[in-house]
C-alpha positions as CSV (number, residue, x, y, z in Angstrom):
1,M,0.0,0.0,0.0
2,T,1.4,3.4,-0.9
3,N,0.7,6.7,0.7
4,P,-1.2,9.1,-1.4
5,I,0.6,12.3,-2.1
6,T,-0.8,15.1,-0.1
7,Q,0.4,18.5,1.0
8,A,1.4,17.2,4.4
9,N,3.9,14.5,3.2
10,I,5.7,16.4,0.4
11,P,9.3,17.0,1.5
12,I,10.2,20.7,1.7
13,E,13.5,21.6,0.1
14,K,15.5,24.3,1.7
15,P,16.3,27.2,-0.7
16,K,20.0,27.2,-1.7
17,K,21.9,30.3,-0.5
18,K,23.5,32.4,-3.2
19,P,27.3,32.2,-2.7
20,I,29.2,35.4,-2.1
21,S,30.8,36.5,-5.4
22,K,34.6,36.8,-5.7
23,G,34.4,40.6,-6.1
24,V,32.5,41.0,-2.8
25,R,35.0,38.8,-1.0
26,I,37.9,40.9,-2.4
27,G,36.1,44.1,-1.4
28,I,35.5,42.9,2.2
29,L,39.1,41.7,2.4
30,T,40.4,45.1,1.1
31,L,38.3,47.0,3.7
32,V,39.7,44.8,6.5
33,V,43.3,45.3,5.4
34,I,42.8,49.1,5.2
35,A,41.2,49.2,8.6
36,A,44.0,47.1,10.1
37,A,46.6,49.3,8.5
38,I,45.0,52.5,9.9
39,F,44.8,51.2,13.4
40,G,48.2,49.6,13.2
41,I,49.8,52.9,12.1
42,R,48.0,54.9,14.9
43,W,49.1,52.3,17.5
44,Y,52.8,52.4,16.2
45,I,52.9,56.2,16.3
46,Q,51.5,56.3,19.8
47,L,53.9,53.6,21.0
48,T,56.9,55.4,19.7
49,T,56.0,58.8,21.0
50,T,54.7,58.0,24.5
51,V,56.9,57.0,27.4
52,T,55.2,55.2,30.3
53,T,56.5,53.6,33.4
54,D,55.1,51.9,36.5
55,N,57.6,52.8,39.1
56,A,59.9,55.6,38.1
57,K,62.5,57.0,40.4
58,V,64.4,60.2,39.9
59,S,67.6,61.1,41.7
60,T,68.4,64.8,41.8
61,D,70.0,67.4,44.1
62,L,67.7,69.1,46.6
63,V,67.4,72.8,46.0
64,S,65.5,75.1,48.4
65,I,63.4,77.7,46.8
66,S,61.9,80.6,48.7
67,A,60.4,84.0,47.9
68,E,62.6,87.0,48.3
69,F,62.0,89.1,51.4
70,P,63.4,92.5,52.1
71,V,66.2,92.5,54.7
72,S,64.3,94.5,57.2
73,L,60.6,94.8,57.4
74,P,59.1,98.2,57.9
75,M,57.9,99.0,61.4
76,S,54.4,99.7,60.1
77,M,53.9,95.9,59.5
78,Y,54.5,95.2,63.2
79,K,52.0,97.8,64.4
80,K,49.0,96.5,62.4
81,E,46.2,95.2,64.5
82,I,45.3,91.5,64.2
83,P,41.6,91.4,63.0
84,W,40.6,88.4,65.0
85,K,41.7,89.7,68.4
């Protein structure tokens, strides 16, 4: 006994995907190479122009820096009243 052909038992074929053409592949590959070159050049320039360190130590001579004061202060400075007293 054979099954009658009905809508329910007809096998459904999956539609075949259209393969990507060679031109599209070359275009995508070209864009990827250009993007990698741009980011690579920017990375290299930043790497060669930036100096970083984790624990830098500098040894120098200590020099004291102070503001210049006149040798003697005028007496008027000593006679000023202190505002909080």
